[in-house]
Phi, psi and omega in degrees: 000133179257123178290138178235130185232121176261153175205169175105354178290173179167191179257129181217152177281155177305137184093349180277185183227152172217154172236118177270147177233152178220124175239155181212082178303129182100346178266136175276100186299325186290349180238012184248132166279143184222164187204158170246133173237164174216157178217124177264155180305130178079004181239162178283158176297140184234133174287128182262308183198153177220161182215144182277179188297328181272346181085011182252005172233122181228139174234151181225149172290154183302325186286345183241351183301132182091347180244328182251149176225126177260144179206158177238130172256101184295323182295326181262358182050050183227136174259139180237156168223105175275122184242116180245161179048052183295147181239157178305327180288354174277355180299135178163178173271128182255130183240145175257133177239146180230132176246099185292147177051049181245116189246007186251065178070212176285140180284154174288161186304326184269011183253005179273114186276333186235138182226151173268181180274349176097158174226134187276132173242125179233123181246119180266149182271000000 
């Protein structure tokens, strides 16, 4: 089991920004597809964004496209999610998922072997 740790969540006003980070000591970042998911109370888990092992393929959910940016820093073995123009509906627990040795674009939802405990994002109106 590879530990995955998210950070960077917090309370922000609508229109504000946050940057989430995800590290996974023991994971080879350069060969892992990774993703951000979120879950709001009473709602199902939602895929937010994903990135392939090289960092040159990125996908976004319709609700965040144009506002969020996913990136991988290979040197720091860190995954980021830059979130701008946050809205109250972005509130939720954000989770980082890692699919090790995955070379076929973004991994499917059921292919992430490692998950973090999440970081809470709360956007006030």
